[in-house]
VOSEVEX-912625 format. One record per residue (C-alpha): residue in three letters; x negated, y negated, z negated. Coordinates in steps of 0.05 Angstrom, whole numbers, padded with zeros to 5 digits, always signed. Layout:
residues N
ALAXYZ/...
This chain:
residues 252
MET-01275-01875-01835/LYS-01206-01922-01843/VAL-01162-01905-01789/VAL-01108-01962-01773/VAL-01048-01941-01733/ALA-01001-01994-01705/VAL-00915-01981-01698/LYS-00860-02016-01673/ARG-00788-02016-01679/VAL-00755-02005-01606/VAL-00684-01986-01586/ASP-00678-01909-01597/PHE-00697-01876-01530/ASN-00621-01849-01534/VAL-00585-01904-01536/LYS-00562-01935-01469/ILE-00590-02001-01463/ARG-00548-02063-01454/VAL-00553-02134-01427/LYS-00528-02194-01469/ALA-00475-02230-01435/ASP-00508-02299-01434/GLN-00575-02253-01400/SER-00611-02277-01457/GLY-00642-02215-01475/VAL-00624-02142-01492/GLU-00560-02132-01540/LEU-00589-02105-01612/ALA-00535-02113-01656/ASN-00506-02044-01684/VAL-00555-02007-01638/ARG-00591-01946-01673/MET-00665-01965-01671/SER-00734-01920-01685/ILE-00806-01913-01680/ASN-00835-01927-01613/PRO-00847-01847-01590/PHE-00912-01866-01568/ASP-00933-01890-01636/GLU-00903-01836-01670/ILE-00958-01792-01633/ALA-01018-01843-01650/VAL-00990-01828-01732/GLU-00996-01759-01720/GLU-01073-01767-01689/GLY-01088-01810-01756/VAL-01061-01754-01789/ARG-01094-01694-01760/LEU-01152-01734-01766/ARG-01155-01745-01837/GLU-01135-01676-01851/ALA-01197-01650-01808/GLY-01245-01694-01851/ILE-01266-01745-01805/ALA-01214-01799-01831/SER-01220-01827-01900/GLU-01149-01859-01901/VAL-01088-01877-01850/LEU-01057-01945-01854/VAL-00998-01955-01806/VAL-00988-02027-01797/SER-00912-02060-01764/CYS-00908-02126-01745/GLY-00833-02164-01745/ALA-00775-02166-01789/GLN-00759-02135-01852/ALA-00725-02079-01821/CYS-00789-02048-01796/GLN-00805-02021-01857/GLU-00761-01962-01839/ILE-00809-01943-01786/LEU-00867-01947-01831/ARG-00830-01909-01879/THR-00829-01852-01823/GLY-00906-01862-01818/LEU-00911-01854-01884/ALA-00869-01789-01893/ALA-00908-01761-01829/GLY-00971-01772-01875/ALA-01000-01837-01867/ASP-01039-01858-01942/ARG-01014-01938-01946/ALA-00968-01986-01898/VAL-00978-02066-01882/LEU-00917-02103-01857/VAL-00935-02165-01828/ARG-00867-02202-01837/THR-00842-02251-01782/ASP-00774-02262-01763/GLN-00804-02292-01697/ALA-00806-02255-01631/LEU-00870-02227-01616/GLU-00907-02223-01559/PRO-00962-02170-01542/LEU-01020-02227-01547/ALA-00994-02241-01617/VAL-00990-02170-01644/ALA-01054-02160-01618/LYS-01080-02215-01652/LEU-01045-02195-01718/LEU-01076-02129-01712/LYS-01140-02158-01704/ALA-01136-02198-01767/VAL-01115-02133-01803/CYS-01171-02088-01790/GLU-01223-02139-01800/ARG-01192-02138-01868/GLU-01181-02068-01875/GLU-01257-02054-01852/ALA-01229-02001-01797/GLY-01277-01964-01762/LEU-01214-01940-01710/ALA-01147-01965-01681/ILE-01095-01926-01656/LEU-01041-01950-01612/GLY-00986-01914-01571/LYS-01006-01931-01500/GLN-00937-01976-01492/ALA-00874-01994-01524/ILE-00812-01963-01492/ASP-00775-02030-01490/ASP-00816-02069-01454/ASP-00872-02023-01423/ALA-00919-02076-01422/ASN-00982-02040-01443/GLN-01015-02088-01459/THR-01028-02089-01535/GLY-01082-02045-01537/GLN-01124-02065-01491/MET-01118-02142-01516/LEU-01139-02117-01584/ALA-01199-02084-01565/GLY-01214-02155-01529/LEU-01204-02178-01588/LEU-01248-02141-01638/GLY-01300-02126-01580/TRP-01290-02047-01588/SER-01298-01996-01545/GLN-01231-01974-01520/GLY-01202-01913-01487/THR-01127-01915-01461/PHE-01079-01861-01441/ALA-01111-01808-01486/SER-01097-01736-01479/SER-01147-01710-01524/LEU-01197-01743-01568/ASP-01252-01721-01608/ILE-01296-01748-01656/SER-01366-01735-01681/GLY-01431-01763-01698/GLY-01407-01845-01700/ARG-01378-01823-01621/ALA-01313-01810-01586/TRP-01293-01773-01531/VAL-01235-01791-01497/ALA-01203-01751-01444/ARG-01152-01795-01407/GLU-01109-01778-01341/VAL-01116-01822-01277/ASP-01099-01807-01205/GLY-01142-01746-01191/GLY-01137-01711-01259/LEU-01177-01719-01322/GLU-01225-01771-01340/THR-01269-01762-01401/VAL-01300-01831-01435/GLU-01354-01830-01487/LEU-01348-01888-01540/ALA-01379-01923-01599/LEU-01345-01932-01654/PRO-01311-01978-01677/ALA-01259-01966-01624/VAL-01189-01971-01593/VAL-01147-01910-01576/THR-01084-01913-01544/ALA-01042-01848-01543/ASP-01002-01816-01478/LEU-00951-01764-01489/ARG-01003-01698-01484/LEU-01043-01727-01538/ASN-01006-01680-01596/GLU-00932-01663-01619/PRO-00913-01694-01679/ARG-00893-01656-01739/PHE-00828-01665-01769/ALA-00831-01698-01835/THR-00804-01648-01895/LEU-00758-01672-01948/PRO-00816-01671-02006/ASN-00848-01719-01964/ILE-00793-01762-01944/LEU-00788-01773-02018/LYS-00866-01781-02032/ALA-00858-01840-01979/ASN-00819-01882-02018/HIS-00876-01886-02072/LYS-00927-01893-02022/PRO-00957-01970-02033/MET-00930-02018-01970/ALA-00951-02080-01965/THR-00927-02149-01943/ILE-00963-02210-01908/THR-00948-02261-01863/PRO-00984-02289-01799/GLU-01005-02347-01832/GLU-01037-02309-01895/LEU-01081-02285-01836/GLY-01090-02344-01803/VAL-01058-02327-01741/ASP-01021-02368-01688/ILE-00960-02332-01657/ARG-00925-02381-01621/PRO-00900-02358-01558/ARG-00931-02375-01489/LEU-00884-02333-01442/ALA-00811-02358-01435/THR-00753-02316-01412/VAL-00715-02348-01356/ARG-00659-02286-01349/VAL-00650-02214-01367/GLU-00617-02167-01310/GLU-00595-02097-01310/PRO-00630-02062-01245/PRO-00584-02055-01184/ARG-00538-01999-01182/ARG-00557-01946-01130/PRO-00520-01937-01063/ASN-00471-01878-01064/CYS-00503-01811-01037/THR-00463-01762-00993/LEU-00480-01683-01007/VAL-00478-01651-00944/ALA-00471-01577-00941/ASP-00530-01557-00904/LEU-00589-01575-00861/PRO-00548-01585-00793/GLN-00502-01634-00825/LEU-00562-01669-00860/VAL-00587-01683-00788/ALA-00523-01704-00758/ALA-00507-01756-00818/LEU-00576-01780-00799/LYS-00573-01792-00727/GLY-00497-01818-00744/ALA-00511-01896-00728/ASP-00451-01917-00777/GLY-00478-01848-00826/PRO-00487-01843-00901/ARG-00558-01878-00920/GLY-00600-01834-00975/ALA-00563-01774-00960/SER-00579-01714-01001/
């Protein structure tokens, strides 16, 4: 079984996001970028499946600009076998990414697609579900554990009341949650090997996919600042502050 893992290049989670002066989007110039953390977990899960003899090959795929090669190399250093970059300079919406991944999964005859449950830049949480719908595959979202045997997959997923386990017929799409695994650190030898692993570049046109945007961003704004809080020493001061007509709101 071949496993396709989707990865996205996002602003590093340690970087403070800044909105552009014209409010057209987020400032990306001279900003540190890295692999989406949820996608890093997805890569680790794919590699573990291959090491367990369940998967025959792990293919990492990214859609975007040439700079996405950096995160594909990260996936290769983590143990993936091959990489594919769907090269485009156009901004991609979740539906467009899902269509591109569908085309890659069909071209590669994949038996399983693993994605991060969401990207930390837009928190859309849509691409995995859209991909499953387009392919007509089973789906297990927010996976905290994954077991595969006999052409079936069992996905434990976190819900409000605890854990829910769903049984899926393969092929399937699985989206990874934080508790699925702990990604390994890439060793120096593996980083060097990643530079020699095959990486193909294709275009949306070669895949026959229309990636024209369906949405328009009107304005991007920072969230409103929280009101200042007043610290109180003890419970009586808190009660007095809450009872005061002009007392502080949201005292802590």
